[in-house]
mmCIF file of the N, C-alpha and C atoms, coordinates in Angstrom:
data_MODEL
# 
_entry.id   MODEL 
# 
loop_
_atom_site.group_PDB 
_atom_site.id 
_atom_site.type_symbol 
_atom_site.label_atom_id 
_atom_site.label_alt_id 
_atom_site.label_comp_id 
_atom_site.label_asym_id 
_atom_site.label_entity_id 
_atom_site.label_seq_id 
_atom_site.pdbx_PDB_ins_code 
_atom_site.Cartn_x 
_atom_site.Cartn_y 
_atom_site.Cartn_z 
_atom_site.occupancy 
_atom_site.B_iso_or_equiv 
_atom_site.pdbx_formal_charge 
_atom_site.auth_seq_id 
_atom_site.auth_comp_id 
_atom_site.auth_asym_id 
_atom_site.auth_atom_id 
_atom_site.pdbx_PDB_model_num 
ATOM 1   N N  . UNK A 1 1  ? 0.812   -1.193 0.000   1.00 0.00 ? 1  UNK A N  1 
ATOM 2   C CA . UNK A 1 1  ? 0.000   0.000  0.000   1.00 0.00 ? 1  UNK A CA 1 
ATOM 3   C C  . UNK A 1 1  ? 0.863   1.267  0.000   1.00 0.00 ? 1  UNK A C  1 
ATOM 4   N N  . UNK A 1 2  ? 2.036   1.219  0.627   1.00 0.00 ? 2  UNK A N  1 
ATOM 5   C CA . UNK A 1 2  ? 2.836   2.436  0.729   1.00 0.00 ? 2  UNK A CA 1 
ATOM 6   C C  . UNK A 1 2  ? 3.924   2.538  -0.331  1.00 0.00 ? 2  UNK A C  1 
ATOM 7   N N  . UNK A 1 3  ? 4.317   1.432  -0.919  1.00 0.00 ? 3  UNK A N  1 
ATOM 8   C CA . UNK A 1 3  ? 5.445   1.454  -1.849  1.00 0.00 ? 3  UNK A CA 1 
ATOM 9   C C  . UNK A 1 3  ? 5.221   2.328  -3.071  1.00 0.00 ? 3  UNK A C  1 
ATOM 10  N N  . UNK A 1 4  ? 3.982   2.528  -3.459  1.00 0.00 ? 4  UNK A N  1 
ATOM 11  C CA . UNK A 1 4  ? 3.696   3.319  -4.655  1.00 0.00 ? 4  UNK A CA 1 
ATOM 12  C C  . UNK A 1 4  ? 3.435   4.786  -4.348  1.00 0.00 ? 4  UNK A C  1 
ATOM 13  N N  . UNK A 1 5  ? 3.533   5.191  -3.076  1.00 0.00 ? 5  UNK A N  1 
ATOM 14  C CA . UNK A 1 5  ? 3.296   6.586  -2.724  1.00 0.00 ? 5  UNK A CA 1 
ATOM 15  C C  . UNK A 1 5  ? 4.374   7.451  -3.380  1.00 0.00 ? 5  UNK A C  1 
ATOM 16  N N  . UNK A 1 6  ? 3.982   8.593  -3.959  1.00 0.00 ? 6  UNK A N  1 
ATOM 17  C CA . UNK A 1 6  ? 4.939   9.453  -4.673  1.00 0.00 ? 6  UNK A CA 1 
ATOM 18  C C  . UNK A 1 6  ? 6.131   9.933  -3.842  1.00 0.00 ? 6  UNK A C  1 
ATOM 19  N N  . UNK A 1 7  ? 6.011   9.962  -2.527  1.00 0.00 ? 7  UNK A N  1 
ATOM 20  C CA . UNK A 1 7  ? 7.125   10.432 -1.694  1.00 0.00 ? 7  UNK A CA 1 
ATOM 21  C C  . UNK A 1 7  ? 8.350   9.528  -1.836  1.00 0.00 ? 7  UNK A C  1 
ATOM 22  N N  . UNK A 1 8  ? 8.127   8.276  -2.233  1.00 0.00 ? 8  UNK A N  1 
ATOM 23  C CA . UNK A 1 8  ? 9.235   7.337  -2.381  1.00 0.00 ? 8  UNK A CA 1 
ATOM 24  C C  . UNK A 1 8  ? 9.762   7.264  -3.810  1.00 0.00 ? 8  UNK A C  1 
ATOM 25  N N  . UNK A 1 9  ? 9.231   8.087  -4.685  1.00 0.00 ? 9  UNK A N  1 
ATOM 26  C CA . UNK A 1 9  ? 9.681   8.110  -6.077  1.00 0.00 ? 9  UNK A CA 1 
ATOM 27  C C  . UNK A 1 9  ? 10.490  9.375  -6.317  1.00 0.00 ? 9  UNK A C  1 
ATOM 28  N N  . UNK A 1 10 ? 11.557  9.255  -7.081  1.00 0.00 ? 10 UNK A N  1 
ATOM 29  C CA . UNK A 1 10 ? 12.325  10.442 -7.442  1.00 0.00 ? 10 UNK A CA 1 
ATOM 30  C C  . UNK A 1 10 ? 13.008  10.224 -8.786  1.00 0.00 ? 10 UNK A C  1 
ATOM 31  N N  . UNK A 1 11 ? 13.471  11.293 -9.354  1.00 0.00 ? 11 UNK A N  1 
ATOM 32  C CA . UNK A 1 11 ? 14.184  11.240 -10.632 1.00 0.00 ? 11 UNK A CA 1 
ATOM 33  C C  . UNK A 1 11 ? 15.673  11.484 -10.440 1.00 0.00 ? 11 UNK A C  1 
ATOM 34  N N  . UNK A 1 12 ? 16.125  11.422 -9.211  1.00 0.00 ? 12 UNK A N  1 
ATOM 35  C CA . UNK A 1 12 ? 17.536  11.685 -8.925  1.00 0.00 ? 12 UNK A CA 1 
ATOM 36  C C  . UNK A 1 12 ? 18.402  10.520 -9.396  1.00 0.00 ? 12 UNK A C  1 
ATOM 37  N N  . UNK A 1 13 ? 19.650  10.815 -9.621  1.00 0.00 ? 13 UNK A N  1 
ATOM 38  C CA . UNK A 1 13 ? 20.587  9.774  -10.052 1.00 0.00 ? 13 UNK A CA 1 
ATOM 39  C C  . UNK A 1 13 ? 20.992  8.858  -8.900  1.00 0.00 ? 13 UNK A C  1 
ATOM 40  N N  . UNK A 1 14 ? 20.684  9.268  -7.670  1.00 0.00 ? 14 UNK A N  1 
ATOM 41  C CA . UNK A 1 14 ? 20.960  8.443  -6.492  1.00 0.00 ? 14 UNK A CA 1 
ATOM 42  C C  . UNK A 1 14 ? 19.622  7.881  -6.015  1.00 0.00 ? 14 UNK A C  1 
ATOM 43  N N  . UNK A 1 15 ? 19.514  6.569  -6.008  1.00 0.00 ? 15 UNK A N  1 
ATOM 44  C CA . UNK A 1 15 ? 18.234  5.964  -5.628  1.00 0.00 ? 15 UNK A CA 1 
ATOM 45  C C  . UNK A 1 15 ? 18.048  5.963  -4.113  1.00 0.00 ? 15 UNK A C  1 
ATOM 46  N N  . UNK A 1 16 ? 16.797  5.908  -3.703  1.00 0.00 ? 16 UNK A N  1 
ATOM 47  C CA . UNK A 1 16 ? 16.469  5.824  -2.284  1.00 0.00 ? 16 UNK A CA 1 
ATOM 48  C C  . UNK A 1 16 ? 16.646  4.386  -1.811  1.00 0.00 ? 16 UNK A C  1 
ATOM 49  N N  . UNK A 1 17 ? 16.741  4.239  -0.497  1.00 0.00 ? 17 UNK A N  1 
ATOM 50  C CA . UNK A 1 17 ? 16.727  2.898  0.101   1.00 0.00 ? 17 UNK A CA 1 
ATOM 51  C C  . UNK A 1 17 ? 15.365  2.281  -0.160  1.00 0.00 ? 17 UNK A C  1 
ATOM 52  N N  . UNK A 1 18 ? 15.279  0.955  -0.140  1.00 0.00 ? 18 UNK A N  1 
ATOM 53  C CA . UNK A 1 18 ? 13.966  0.321  -0.317  1.00 0.00 ? 18 UNK A CA 1 
ATOM 54  C C  . UNK A 1 18 ? 12.965  0.844  0.720   1.00 0.00 ? 18 UNK A C  1 
ATOM 55  N N  . UNK A 1 19 ? 11.713  0.928  0.322   1.00 0.00 ? 19 UNK A N  1 
ATOM 56  C CA . UNK A 1 19 ? 10.667  1.452  1.203   1.00 0.00 ? 19 UNK A CA 1 
ATOM 57  C C  . UNK A 1 19 ? 10.610  0.641  2.495   1.00 0.00 ? 19 UNK A C  1 
ATOM 58  N N  . UNK A 1 20 ? 10.740  -0.662 2.400   1.00 0.00 ? 20 UNK A N  1 
ATOM 59  C CA . UNK A 1 20 ? 10.674  -1.506 3.598   1.00 0.00 ? 20 UNK A CA 1 
ATOM 60  C C  . UNK A 1 20 ? 11.781  -1.150 4.589   1.00 0.00 ? 20 UNK A C  1 
ATOM 61  N N  . UNK A 1 21 ? 12.959  -0.828 4.084   1.00 0.00 ? 21 UNK A N  1 
ATOM 62  C CA . UNK A 1 21 ? 14.069  -0.452 4.968   1.00 0.00 ? 21 UNK A CA 1 
ATOM 63  C C  . UNK A 1 21 ? 13.813  0.921  5.598   1.00 0.00 ? 21 UNK A C  1 
ATOM 64  N N  . UNK A 1 22 ? 13.285  1.853  4.810   1.00 0.00 ? 22 UNK A N  1 
ATOM 65  C CA . UNK A 1 22 ? 12.980  3.177  5.356   1.00 0.00 ? 22 UNK A CA 1 
ATOM 66  C C  . UNK A 1 22 ? 11.935  3.071  6.459   1.00 0.00 ? 22 UNK A C  1 
ATOM 67  N N  . UNK A 1 23 ? 10.895  2.292  6.214   1.00 0.00 ? 23 UNK A N  1 
ATOM 68  C CA . UNK A 1 23 ? 9.840   2.130  7.214   1.00 0.00 ? 23 UNK A CA 1 
ATOM 69  C C  . UNK A 1 23 ? 10.376  1.435  8.462   1.00 0.00 ? 23 UNK A C  1 
ATOM 70  N N  . UNK A 1 24 ? 11.155  0.386  8.289   1.00 0.00 ? 24 UNK A N  1 
ATOM 71  C CA . UNK A 1 24 ? 11.713  -0.340 9.438   1.00 0.00 ? 24 UNK A CA 1 
ATOM 72  C C  . UNK A 1 24 ? 12.614  0.564  10.273  1.00 0.00 ? 24 UNK A C  1 
ATOM 73  N N  . UNK A 1 25 ? 13.408  1.380  9.610   1.00 0.00 ? 25 UNK A N  1 
ATOM 74  C CA . UNK A 1 25 ? 14.310  2.286  10.309  1.00 0.00 ? 25 UNK A CA 1 
ATOM 75  C C  . UNK A 1 25 ? 13.537  3.303  11.135  1.00 0.00 ? 25 UNK A C  1 
ATOM 76  N N  . UNK A 1 26 ? 12.508  3.889  10.529  1.00 0.00 ? 26 UNK A N  1 
ATOM 77  C CA . UNK A 1 26 ? 11.712  4.888  11.240  1.00 0.00 ? 26 UNK A CA 1 
ATOM 78  C C  . UNK A 1 26 ? 10.931  4.243  12.379  1.00 0.00 ? 26 UNK A C  1 
ATOM 79  N N  . UNK A 1 27 ? 10.396  3.055  12.166  1.00 0.00 ? 27 UNK A N  1 
ATOM 80  C CA . UNK A 1 27 ? 9.662   2.384  13.231  1.00 0.00 ? 27 UNK A CA 1 
ATOM 81  C C  . UNK A 1 27 ? 10.591  2.016  14.392  1.00 0.00 ? 27 UNK A C  1 
ATOM 82  N N  . UNK A 1 28 ? 11.846  1.654  14.082  1.00 0.00 ? 28 UNK A N  1 
ATOM 83  C CA . UNK A 1 28 ? 12.827  1.418  15.143  1.00 0.00 ? 28 UNK A CA 1 
ATOM 84  C C  . UNK A 1 28 ? 13.020  2.692  15.946  1.00 0.00 ? 28 UNK A C  1 
ATOM 85  N N  . UNK A 1 29 ? 13.182  3.819  15.255  1.00 0.00 ? 29 UNK A N  1 
ATOM 86  C CA . UNK A 1 29 ? 13.385  5.095  15.933  1.00 0.00 ? 29 UNK A CA 1 
ATOM 87  C C  . UNK A 1 29 ? 12.169  5.463  16.776  1.00 0.00 ? 29 UNK A C  1 
ATOM 88  N N  . UNK A 1 30 ? 10.977  5.304  16.237  1.00 0.00 ? 30 UNK A N  1 
ATOM 89  C CA . UNK A 1 30 ? 9.759   5.641  16.973  1.00 0.00 ? 30 UNK A CA 1 
ATOM 90  C C  . UNK A 1 30 ? 9.536   4.718  18.162  1.00 0.00 ? 30 UNK A C  1 
ATOM 91  N N  . UNK A 1 31 ? 10.083  3.533  18.118  1.00 0.00 ? 31 UNK A N  1 
ATOM 92  C CA . UNK A 1 31 ? 9.901   2.571  19.194  1.00 0.00 ? 31 UNK A CA 1 
ATOM 93  C C  . UNK A 1 31 ? 10.878  2.744  20.346  1.00 0.00 ? 31 UNK A C  1 
ATOM 94  N N  . UNK A 1 32 ? 11.745  3.721  20.246  1.00 0.00 ? 32 UNK A N  1 
ATOM 95  C CA . UNK A 1 32 ? 12.740  3.963  21.286  1.00 0.00 ? 32 UNK A CA 1 
ATOM 96  C C  . UNK A 1 32 ? 12.661  5.410  21.757  1.00 0.00 ? 32 UNK A C  1 
ATOM 97  N N  . UNK A 1 33 ? 13.319  5.670  22.861  1.00 0.00 ? 33 UNK A N  1 
ATOM 98  C CA . UNK A 1 33 ? 13.369  7.041  23.350  1.00 0.00 ? 33 UNK A CA 1 
ATOM 99  C C  . UNK A 1 33 ? 14.765  7.345  23.861  1.00 0.00 ? 33 UNK A C  1 
ATOM 100 N N  . UNK A 1 34 ? 14.952  8.570  24.261  1.00 0.00 ? 34 UNK A N  1 
ATOM 101 C CA . UNK A 1 34 ? 16.259  8.967  24.772  1.00 0.00 ? 34 UNK A CA 1 
ATOM 102 C C  . UNK A 1 34 ? 17.322  8.928  23.688  1.00 0.00 ? 34 UNK A C  1 
ATOM 103 N N  . UNK A 1 35 ? 18.547  8.651  24.108  1.00 0.00 ? 35 UNK A N  1 
ATOM 104 C CA . UNK A 1 35 ? 19.677  8.638  23.185  1.00 0.00 ? 35 UNK A CA 1 
ATOM 105 C C  . UNK A 1 35 ? 19.544  7.577  22.099  1.00 0.00 ? 35 UNK A C  1 
ATOM 106 N N  . UNK A 1 36 ? 18.856  6.490  22.386  1.00 0.00 ? 36 UNK A N  1 
ATOM 107 C CA . UNK A 1 36 ? 18.705  5.410  21.415  1.00 0.00 ? 36 UNK A CA 1 
ATOM 108 C C  . UNK A 1 36 ? 17.887  5.854  20.214  1.00 0.00 ? 36 UNK A C  1 
ATOM 109 N N  . UNK A 1 37 ? 17.023  6.845  20.403  1.00 0.00 ? 37 UNK A N  1 
ATOM 110 C CA . UNK A 1 37 ? 16.167  7.330  19.321  1.00 0.00 ? 37 UNK A CA 1 
ATOM 111 C C  . UNK A 1 37 ? 16.803  8.468  18.528  1.00 0.00 ? 37 UNK A C  1 
ATOM 112 N N  . UNK A 1 38 ? 18.000  8.880  18.877  1.00 0.00 ? 38 UNK A N  1 
ATOM 113 C CA . UNK A 1 38 ? 18.643  9.970  18.142  1.00 0.00 ? 38 UNK A CA 1 
ATOM 114 C C  . UNK A 1 38 ? 18.963  9.517  16.724  1.00 0.00 ? 38 UNK A C  1 
ATOM 115 N N  . UNK A 1 39 ? 19.014  10.464 15.822  1.00 0.00 ? 39 UNK A N  1 
ATOM 116 C CA . UNK A 1 39 ? 19.334  10.140 14.427  1.00 0.00 ? 39 UNK A CA 1 
ATOM 117 C C  . UNK A 1 39 ? 20.698  9.459  14.333  1.00 0.00 ? 39 UNK A C  1 
ATOM 118 N N  . UNK A 1 40 ? 21.638  9.890  15.149  1.00 0.00 ? 40 UNK A N  1 
ATOM 119 C CA . UNK A 1 40 ? 22.976  9.302  15.131  1.00 0.00 ? 40 UNK A CA 1 
ATOM 120 C C  . UNK A 1 40 ? 22.955  7.840  15.579  1.00 0.00 ? 40 UNK A C  1 
ATOM 121 N N  . UNK A 1 41 ? 22.222  7.546  16.645  1.00 0.00 ? 41 UNK A N  1 
ATOM 122 C CA . UNK A 1 41 ? 22.150  6.174  17.148  1.00 0.00 ? 41 UNK A CA 1 
ATOM 123 C C  . UNK A 1 41 ? 21.420  5.266  16.168  1.00 0.00 ? 41 UNK A C  1 
ATOM 124 N N  . UNK A 1 42 ? 20.339  5.762  15.590  1.00 0.00 ? 42 UNK A N  1 
ATOM 125 C CA . UNK A 1 42 ? 19.588  4.960  14.625  1.00 0.00 ? 42 UNK A CA 1 
ATOM 126 C C  . UNK A 1 42 ? 20.430  4.730  13.377  1.00 0.00 ? 42 UNK A C  1 
ATOM 127 N N  . UNK A 1 43 ? 21.166  5.740  12.950  1.00 0.00 ? 43 UNK A N  1 
ATOM 128 C CA . UNK A 1 43 ? 22.042  5.591  11.784  1.00 0.00 ? 43 UNK A CA 1 
ATOM 129 C C  . UNK A 1 43 ? 23.094  4.517  12.031  1.00 0.00 ? 43 UNK A C  1 
ATOM 130 N N  . UNK A 1 44 ? 23.648  4.512  13.227  1.00 0.00 ? 44 UNK A N  1 
ATOM 131 C CA . UNK A 1 44 ? 24.639  3.490  13.558  1.00 0.00 ? 44 UNK A CA 1 
ATOM 132 C C  . UNK A 1 44 ? 23.993  2.109  13.570  1.00 0.00 ? 44 UNK A C  1 
ATOM 133 N N  . UNK A 1 45 ? 22.799  1.996  14.128  1.00 0.00 ? 45 UNK A N  1 
ATOM 134 C CA . UNK A 1 45 ? 22.080  0.723  14.159  1.00 0.00 ? 45 UNK A CA 1 
ATOM 135 C C  . UNK A 1 45 ? 21.767  0.231  12.745  1.00 0.00 ? 45 UNK A C  1 
ATOM 136 N N  . UNK A 1 46 ? 21.320  1.147  11.882  1.00 0.00 ? 46 UNK A N  1 
ATOM 137 C CA . UNK A 1 46 ? 20.890  0.771  10.534  1.00 0.00 ? 46 UNK A CA 1 
ATOM 138 C C  . UNK A 1 46 ? 22.047  0.680  9.543   1.00 0.00 ? 46 UNK A C  1 
ATOM 139 N N  . UNK A 1 47 ? 23.176  1.245  9.902   1.00 0.00 ? 47 UNK A N  1 
ATOM 140 C CA . UNK A 1 47 ? 24.323  1.214  9.003   1.00 0.00 ? 47 UNK A CA 1 
ATOM 141 C C  . UNK A 1 47 ? 24.193  2.185  7.838   1.00 0.00 ? 47 UNK A C  1 
ATOM 142 N N  . UNK A 1 48 ? 23.507  3.297  8.074   1.00 0.00 ? 48 UNK A N  1 
ATOM 143 C CA . UNK A 1 48 ? 23.356  4.329  7.050   1.00 0.00 ? 48 UNK A CA 1 
ATOM 144 C C  . UNK A 1 48 ? 23.681  5.681  7.664   1.00 0.00 ? 48 UNK A C  1 
ATOM 145 N N  . UNK A 1 49 ? 23.723  6.710  6.848   1.00 0.00 ? 49 UNK A N  1 
ATOM 146 C CA . UNK A 1 49 ? 24.111  8.032  7.340   1.00 0.00 ? 49 UNK A CA 1 
ATOM 147 C C  . UNK A 1 49 ? 23.000  8.690  8.156   1.00 0.00 ? 49 UNK A C  1 
ATOM 148 N N  . UNK A 1 50 ? 23.409  9.634  8.979   1.00 0.00 ? 50 UNK A N  1 
ATOM 149 C CA . UNK A 1 50 ? 22.452  10.394 9.780   1.00 0.00 ? 50 UNK A CA 1 
ATOM 150 C C  . UNK A 1 50 ? 21.488  11.163 8.886   1.00 0.00 ? 50 UNK A C  1 
ATOM 151 N N  . UNK A 1 51 ? 21.991  11.729 7.803   1.00 0.00 ? 51 UNK A N  1 
ATOM 152 C CA . UNK A 1 51 ? 21.101  12.469 6.894   1.00 0.00 ? 51 UNK A CA 1 
ATOM 153 C C  . UNK A 1 51 ? 20.081  11.539 6.248   1.00 0.00 ? 51 UNK A C  1 
ATOM 154 N N  . UNK A 1 52 ? 20.445  10.292 6.022   1.00 0.00 ? 52 UNK A N  1 
ATOM 155 C CA . UNK A 1 52 ? 19.476  9.320  5.483   1.00 0.00 ? 52 UNK A CA 1 
ATOM 156 C C  . UNK A 1 52 ? 18.363  9.056  6.491   1.00 0.00 ? 52 UNK A C  1 
ATOM 157 N N  . UNK A 1 53 ? 18.712  9.011  7.770   1.00 0.00 ? 53 UNK A N  1 
ATOM 158 C CA . UNK A 1 53 ? 17.694  8.821  8.812   1.00 0.00 ? 53 UNK A CA 1 
ATOM 159 C C  . UNK A 1 53 ? 16.726  9.990  8.808   1.00 0.00 ? 53 UNK A C  1 
ATOM 160 N N  . UNK A 1 54 ? 17.259  11.196 8.730   1.00 0.00 ? 54 UNK A N  1 
ATOM 161 C CA . UNK A 1 54 ? 16.401  12.387 8.698   1.00 0.00 ? 54 UNK A CA 1 
ATOM 162 C C  . UNK A 1 54 ? 15.490  12.349 7.472   1.00 0.00 ? 54 UNK A C  1 
ATOM 163 N N  . UNK A 1 55 ? 16.049  12.018 6.310   1.00 0.00 ? 55 UNK A N  1 
ATOM 164 C CA . UNK A 1 55 ? 15.241  11.942 5.092   1.00 0.00 ? 55 UNK A CA 1 
ATOM 165 C C  . UNK A 1 55 ? 14.167  10.861 5.184   1.00 0.00 ? 55 UNK A C  1 
ATOM 166 N N  . UNK A 1 56 ? 14.533  9.686  5.683   1.00 0.00 ? 56 UNK A N  1 
ATOM 167 C CA . UNK A 1 56 ? 13.560  8.597  5.841   1.00 0.00 ? 56 UNK A CA 1 
ATOM 168 C C  . UNK A 1 56 ? 12.431  9.016  6.772   1.00 0.00 ? 56 UNK A C  1 
ATOM 169 N N  . UNK A 1 57 ? 12.791  9.653  7.880   1.00 0.00 ? 57 UNK A N  1 
ATOM 170 C CA . UNK A 1 57 ? 11.788  10.088 8.843   1.00 0.00 ? 57 UNK A CA 1 
ATOM 171 C C  . UNK A 1 57 ? 10.833  11.087 8.211   1.00 0.00 ? 57 UNK A C  1 
ATOM 172 N N  . UNK A 1 58 ? 11.361  12.026 7.466   1.00 0.00 ? 58 UNK A N  1 
ATOM 173 C CA . UNK A 1 58 ? 10.500  13.012 6.789   1.00 0.00 ? 58 UNK A CA 1 
ATOM 174 C C  . UNK A 1 58 ? 9.561   12.322 5.800   1.00 0.00 ? 58 UNK A C  1 
ATOM 175 N N  . UNK A 1 59 ? 10.095  11.408 4.997   1.00 0.00 ? 59 UNK A N  1 
ATOM 176 C CA . UNK A 1 59 ? 9.260   10.709 4.015   1.00 0.00 ? 59 UNK A CA 1 
ATOM 177 C C  . UNK A 1 59 ? 8.149   9.916  4.685   1.00 0.00 ? 59 UNK A C  1 
ATOM 178 N N  . UNK A 1 60 ? 8.511   9.165  5.717   1.00 0.00 ? 60 UNK A N  1 
ATOM 179 C CA . UNK A 1 60 ? 7.511   8.323  6.384   1.00 0.00 ? 60 UNK A CA 1 
ATOM 180 C C  . UNK A 1 60 ? 6.458   9.177  7.078   1.00 0.00 ? 60 UNK A C  1 
ATOM 181 N N  . UNK A 1 61 ? 6.855   10.292 7.670   1.00 0.00 ? 61 UNK A N  1 
ATOM 182 C CA . UNK A 1 61 ? 5.863   11.170 8.304   1.00 0.00 ? 61 UNK A CA 1 
ATOM 183 C C  . UNK A 1 61 ? 4.914   11.765 7.271   1.00 0.00 ? 61 UNK A C  1 
ATOM 184 N N  . UNK A 1 62 ? 5.437   12.162 6.111   1.00 0.00 ? 62 UNK A N  1 
ATOM 185 C CA . UNK A 1 62 ? 4.580   12.657 5.029   1.00 0.00 ? 62 UNK A CA 1 
ATOM 186 C C  . UNK A 1 62 ? 3.610   11.563 4.597   1.00 0.00 ? 62 UNK A C  1 
ATOM 187 N N  . UNK A 1 63 ? 4.104   10.338 4.501   1.00 0.00 ? 63 UNK A N  1 
ATOM 188 C CA . UNK A 1 63 ? 3.251   9.204  4.151   1.00 0.00 ? 63 UNK A CA 1 
ATOM 189 C C  . UNK A 1 63 ? 2.169   8.989  5.199   1.00 0.00 ? 63 UNK A C  1 
ATOM 190 N N  . UNK A 1 64 ? 2.560   8.986  6.478   1.00 0.00 ? 64 UNK A N  1 
ATOM 191 C CA . UNK A 1 64 ? 1.586   8.785  7.552   1.00 0.00 ? 64 UNK A CA 1 
ATOM 192 C C  . UNK A 1 64 ? 0.503   9.856  7.524   1.00 0.00 ? 64 UNK A C  1 
ATOM 193 N N  . UNK A 1 65 ? 0.906   11.095 7.306   1.00 0.00 ? 65 UNK A N  1 
ATOM 194 C CA . UNK A 1 65 ? -0.078  12.180 7.254   1.00 0.00 ? 65 UNK A CA 1 
ATOM 195 C C  . UNK A 1 65 ? -1.012  12.016 6.057   1.00 0.00 ? 65 UNK A C  1 
ATOM 196 N N  . UNK A 1 66 ? -0.475  11.576 4.932   1.00 0.00 ? 66 UNK A N  1 
ATOM 197 C CA . UNK A 1 66 ? -1.298  11.383 3.737   1.00 0.00 ? 66 UNK A CA 1 
ATOM 198 C C  . UNK A 1 66 ? -2.307  10.253 3.927   1.00 0.00 ? 66 UNK A C  1 
ATOM 199 N N  . UNK A 1 67 ? -1.930  9.237  4.697   1.00 0.00 ? 67 UNK A N  1 
ATOM 200 C CA . UNK A 1 67 ? -2.806  8.075  4.902   1.00 0.00 ? 67 UNK A CA 1 
ATOM 201 C C  . UNK A 1 67 ? -3.664  8.196  6.155   1.00 0.00 ? 67 UNK A C  1 
ATOM 202 N N  . UNK A 1 68 ? -3.532  9.289  6.871   1.00 0.00 ? 68 UNK A N  1 
ATOM 203 C CA . UNK A 1 68 ? -4.218  9.442  8.146   1.00 0.00 ? 68 UNK A CA 1 
ATOM 204 C C  . UNK A 1 68 ? -5.708  9.116  8.061   1.00 0.00 ? 68 UNK A C  1 
ATOM 205 N N  . UNK A 1 69 ? -6.417  9.758  7.168   1.00 0.00 ? 69 UNK A N  1 
ATOM 206 C CA . UNK A 1 69 ? -7.871  9.565  7.093   1.00 0.00 ? 69 UNK A CA 1 
ATOM 207 C C  . UNK A 1 69 ? -8.256  8.179  6.589   1.00 0.00 ? 69 UNK A C  1 
ATOM 208 N N  . UNK A 1 70 ? -7.343  7.529  5.887   1.00 0.00 ? 70 UNK A N  1 
ATOM 209 C CA . UNK A 1 70 ? -7.616  6.194  5.366   1.00 0.00 ? 70 UNK A CA 1 
ATOM 210 C C  . UNK A 1 70 ? -7.279  5.107  6.389   1.00 0.00 ? 70 UNK A C  1 
ATOM 211 N N  . UNK A 1 71 ? -6.183  5.297  7.121   1.00 0.00 ? 71 UNK A N  1 
ATOM 212 C CA . UNK A 1 71 ? -5.658  4.227  7.971   1.00 0.00 ? 71 UNK A CA 1 
ATOM 213 C C  . UNK A 1 71 ? -6.006  4.352  9.446   1.00 0.00 ? 71 UNK A C  1 
ATOM 214 N N  . UNK A 1 72 ? -6.369  5.551  9.900   1.00 0.00 ? 72 UNK A N  1 
ATOM 215 C CA . UNK A 1 72 ? -6.647  5.738  11.326  1.00 0.00 ? 72 UNK A CA 1 
ATOM 216 C C  . UNK A 1 72 ? -8.141  5.959  11.512  1.00 0.00 ? 72 UNK A C  1 
ATOM 217 N N  . UNK A 1 73 ? -8.716  5.101  12.308  1.00 0.00 ? 73 UNK A N  1 
ATOM 218 C CA . UNK A 1 73 ? -10.148 5.191  12.589  1.00 0.00 ? 73 UNK A CA 1 
ATOM 219 C C  . UNK A 1 73 ? -10.346 5.159  14.093  1.00 0.00 ? 73 UNK A C  1 
ATOM 220 N N  . UNK A 1 74 ? -11.064 6.125  14.594  1.00 0.00 ? 74 UNK A N  1 
ATOM 221 C CA . UNK A 1 74 ? -11.348 6.154  16.020  1.00 0.00 ? 74 UNK A CA 1 
ATOM 222 C C  . UNK A 1 74 ? -12.456 5.153  16.321  1.00 0.00 ? 74 UNK A C  1 
ATOM 223 N N  . UNK A 1 75 ? -12.354 4.534  17.451  1.00 0.00 ? 75 UNK A N  1 
ATOM 224 C CA . UNK A 1 75 ? -13.368 3.563  17.864  1.00 0.00 ? 75 UNK A CA 1 
ATOM 225 C C  . UNK A 1 75 ? -14.690 4.274  18.151  1.00 0.00 ? 75 UNK A C  1 
ATOM 226 N N  . UNK A 1 76 ? -15.756 3.567  17.865  1.00 0.00 ? 76 UNK A N  1 
ATOM 227 C CA . UNK A 1 76 ? -17.078 4.102  18.190  1.00 0.00 ? 76 UNK A CA 1 
ATOM 228 C C  . UNK A 1 76 ? -17.258 4.072  19.713  1.00 0.00 ? 76 UNK A C  1 
ATOM 229 N N  . UNK A 1 77 ? -18.252 4.772  20.189  1.00 0.00 ? 77 UNK A N  1 
ATOM 230 C CA . UNK A 1 77 ? -18.524 4.773  21.628  1.00 0.00 ? 77 UNK A CA 1 
ATOM 231 C C  . UNK A 1 77 ? -18.820 3.366  22.108  1.00 0.00 ? 77 UNK A C  1 
ATOM 232 N N  . UNK A 1 78 ? -19.524 2.590  21.296  1.00 0.00 ? 78 UNK A N  1 
ATOM 233 C CA . UNK A 1 78 ? -19.850 1.207  21.677  1.00 0.00 ? 78 UNK A CA 1 
ATOM 234 C C  . UNK A 1 78 ? -18.584 0.374  21.796  1.00 0.00 ? 78 UNK A C  1 
ATOM 235 N N  . UNK A 1 79 ? -17.678 0.542  20.860  1.00 0.00 ? 79 UNK A N  1 
ATOM 236 C CA . UNK A 1 79 ? -16.436 -0.221 20.890  1.00 0.00 ? 79 UNK A CA 1 
ATOM 237 C C  . UNK A 1 79 ? -15.584 0.188  22.084  1.00 0.00 ? 79 UNK A C  1 
ATOM 238 N N  . UNK A 1 80 ? -15.550 1.473  22.409  1.00 0.00 ? 80 UNK A N  1 
ATOM 239 C CA . UNK A 1 80 ? -14.810 1.934  23.591  1.00 0.00 ? 80 UNK A CA 1 
ATOM 240 C C  . UNK A 1 80 ? -15.349 1.295  24.855  1.00 0.00 ? 80 UNK A C  1 
ATOM 241 N N  . UNK A 1 81 ? -16.659 1.233  24.980  1.00 0.00 ? 81 UNK A N  1 
ATOM 242 C CA . UNK A 1 81 ? -17.280 0.605  26.153  1.00 0.00 ? 81 UNK A CA 1 
ATOM 243 C C  . UNK A 1 81 ? -16.949 -0.876 26.210  1.00 0.00 ? 81 UNK A C  1 
ATOM 244 N N  . UNK A 1 82 ? -16.980 -1.535 25.056  1.00 0.00 ? 82 UNK A N  1 
ATOM 245 C CA . UNK A 1 82 ? -16.650 -2.967 24.983  1.00 0.00 ? 82 UNK A CA 1 
ATOM 246 C C  . UNK A 1 82 ? -15.203 -3.218 25.421  1.00 0.00 ? 82 UNK A C  1 
ATOM 247 N N  . UNK A 1 83 ? -14.308 -2.350 25.013  1.00 0.00 ? 83 UNK A N  1 
ATOM 248 C CA . UNK A 1 83 ? -12.899 -2.514 25.347  1.00 0.00 ? 83 UNK A CA 1 
ATOM 249 C C  . UNK A 1 83 ? -12.598 -2.209 26.806  1.00 0.00 ? 83 UNK A C  1 
ATOM 250 N N  . UNK A 1 84 ? -13.438 -1.389 27.438  1.00 0.00 ? 84 UNK A N  1 
ATOM 251 C CA . UNK A 1 84 ? -13.232 -1.104 28.862  1.00 0.00 ? 84 UNK A CA 1 
ATOM 252 C C  . UNK A 1 84 ? -13.417 -2.356 29.660  1.00 0.00 ? 84 UNK A C  1 
# 
């Protein structure tokens, strides 16, 4: 669903990392806090540059915002009561 989003397409002579790697990297960063979530620490973990982490994060956030109304649904009042 996300691989065809225009944010991951470019005409540059330098290709982007695969979408799956960009998403995995950003999800790793979002799943941590403190120093472990810094761009430098994530770059070291992923084996890519700090600027690549920043670029991946920007792309994925743009993607998340674009898919917000499609992918995020608030529970109905009935469902909230059921989950309580």
